[in-house]
N, C-alpha and C positions, 0 to 999 in steps of 0.2 A: 504493500500500500504506500509506503514511504517513497518507493521508486516512482510510482505514478504521480504522487503529490509533488515530489521534487521536480519531476518533469514538467508538470503544469506550471509551477512557479517560475521555473527557468524559461519556459516558453513565453509566459506573460512578460518576463523581463526583456526578452529579445524583441517582442512586439513593441513594448512601451519605449524602449531605448532606440528603436529604429534600426535594427540590424540591416546592413546594406543588402545582403542576399535576400532576406525576407521581403524588404521593401521593393526590390527589383522584381522578384517573382510576383508580388502583388500588382505591380504596374503592368507586367506582361499579361497576366491573367485578365486584368480589368480592361486594358486597351484592346486586346484581342476579342474579348467578349462583347464590348460595346460596338466594335466594328462589325462583328458577326451578326449580332442581333439586329443592328440597323439595316444591314444589307438583306438579311432574311425577312425582316418585316415588310420591306418594300415589295417582295415577291409573294411571300406566304399569306399575308393577311388578305390582299385582294383576291388571290387564288381561292383560298378557303371560303371567303365571303361569297364569291361568285358561285361556287359549288353549292353553298348552303341556301342561297336565295333563289337561284334560277335553275339549278339542276340541268346543266347543259348535256349535250351528247357525250357519251362516255363517262357519265357521272359516277356510276357504281365502280367502274374500273379505276378511276382517279382516286376515289375515296379509299378503295382497297390498297392502292399503291402508297398512299399517304400513311395509312395505318401500318403498313408493312415497314415503311421507312422509319416511322416513329419508334417501332420496337426493335429496330436493327441494332446489334451491339456496336458500340462506338469504335471498337478495335477494327471491325470490318470496314467502317467508313474510313478509318485511318489507312487501312490497306488499299482501299480504292484510290484515295488521294495520293498515296505513295506511288502506286502504279502509274498514275497520270503524270506525276511530277518527277519521277526518277529519270535518269539520263536515257534509259531505253524507252520511256513512255512518250506519248504524243506531245506532252508539254515540257519535256526534259530540257529543251533549249532555253527555256525561260530562267533556269537555274534558281528555282524557288524552293526546292526541297531543303528542309532544316532551316526555315525562316519563319518569321511571324506571319507572313502572308500565307504560308502553307497551313499554319494553324487556323487562321481565319477561314480559309477555304473549307477545311474539314468541318469547322464549327457551323459554317453556313449550311452545309449539307446536313448536319445534325438538326439544326434549328428549323429548317423549312418544313419538313414533314410534321414536326410537333406543332408549330404555329398554325400551319394550314389546317391540320386536323382539328385543333381547338377552335379556330375561327369558323370552320365549317359547322362544328357542333353548336357554337354560340348562335350563328345566324340561322341554322336549320331549325332551331327551336322557337324561332319567332312566329307569331301569328301570321299566316299567309296573307291575311287581309291587309297587313301593313304594306307588303310589297305590291299587291294588286292595286291598292289605293294610290300609291306613288305613281305607278304606271298609268293608271286611269287619268290622273291629273296632268298627264302629258310629259312626265319626266322620262328621259331615256334610261336604259338599264344601268349604264355607268353612273349617271347622276343620281338615280334612286339608290344605288349601292352606297355611294359616298354619303348621302343623307342619312341612310339607316346606320352606317358605321358611326356617324357622329352621335347617334342616339344610344349606342352601346359602348361608349368610351371606357367606362370602368371595367367592363369585361375584356376589352382589348388590352388595357394596361395590365390586367392580370395575366393574360396570355404572354405578353412581352416579359413580364417578371418571371414567369415559369420558364421561359426559354433562356432568360438571362441566368437563372439558377443552374440549368442543365449545362450550359456552355462554361460558366464560371468554374464549376467543379469537375469539368471533363478531364479525363486522364488518357484514354486510349489514343485519341487523335494527337494530343499534345506530345506524347512520347514518340509515336510512330512517325509523324511527319515533322515534328519540331526538333526532335533529337535531344531534348533535355539539356541544351547547351548552357553552361553557367553564364549568368549575366547577359544572356541573349534571348534564348527561347525557353528557359526554365520557368514553369508556372508554379502556382501554389500546390496543385495536385501532384505534379511530377516531383516537386521538392519533397513532399511527404513520402512518396515511394522511395526516393533516393536515400533520404536520411534514415528511414526505417531499415533499409538494406544495410546501412552502415552501423546500425545499433544506436543511433543518436535520437533517443526518444524526445528530448526537449526540442531539438531542431526540427523534428517531424511534427510536434504538437503546435509549434508557433504558427505555421501557415494554416494548420487545422483550426486554430482559434479564429483566424481571419475568415476562413470559409464559414465557420459557425456563425460569426457575427453577420456576414453577408446573408446567410440563409435566414437568420432571425429577422433581419431588416426586411427581406422580401416577404416573409410570412406576415409580418405586421402590416406592411403596405397592402397586401392582398386582403387581409382582414378588414382594414379600414375602407378599402374600395368596395368590399362586399356589403358593408353596412350602408355606404353611400348609395350603392345600387338598389338595395332594398327600400331605402327611403324614396 
């Protein structure tokens, strides 16, 4: 028990005093996650909303593929991106493997199925009369979709926060295509794995505390948004 308690105390000290490696891993995780979620949102939310509101041709197949992508292990996504960016791959000439851009690419592929599936569920559950009324009043489908999305903002923010949490704590992609390079592509999650392998409990717990704080913040935000949505 003293081993665990001492590790937590030392981990807290590393976080409070601003250990350079912990801070850099935090910056890499945060910057890559923000970029990934922003890019994925621009694709996934309109896609999922369009499926949920209008059920276009191929609707069932698209929903199935999104759900399949949402449940795909992250290490498989990492392998896919690795194959694309390796020197023998179709994008090998860009020399992006083991960079933050590679991490962002993998996390975008992780976030899109999750966000699109959740957006589809959110919009598919709306009363169909809302959509029909908007179209009857002369709005085009894109205009109606934008208007309806504005009415479900709390739900959309919850979707973004859920995706942020998945990408921020992601390990498989970060290690496979990021390479876990010190002070370059090492993230909080990959730092935990590395330090545990070395037997350094405190240095593994320090990024864990930051991840826990981020998860708690996201949970509180979702709870507040849920209350606002009910009101």
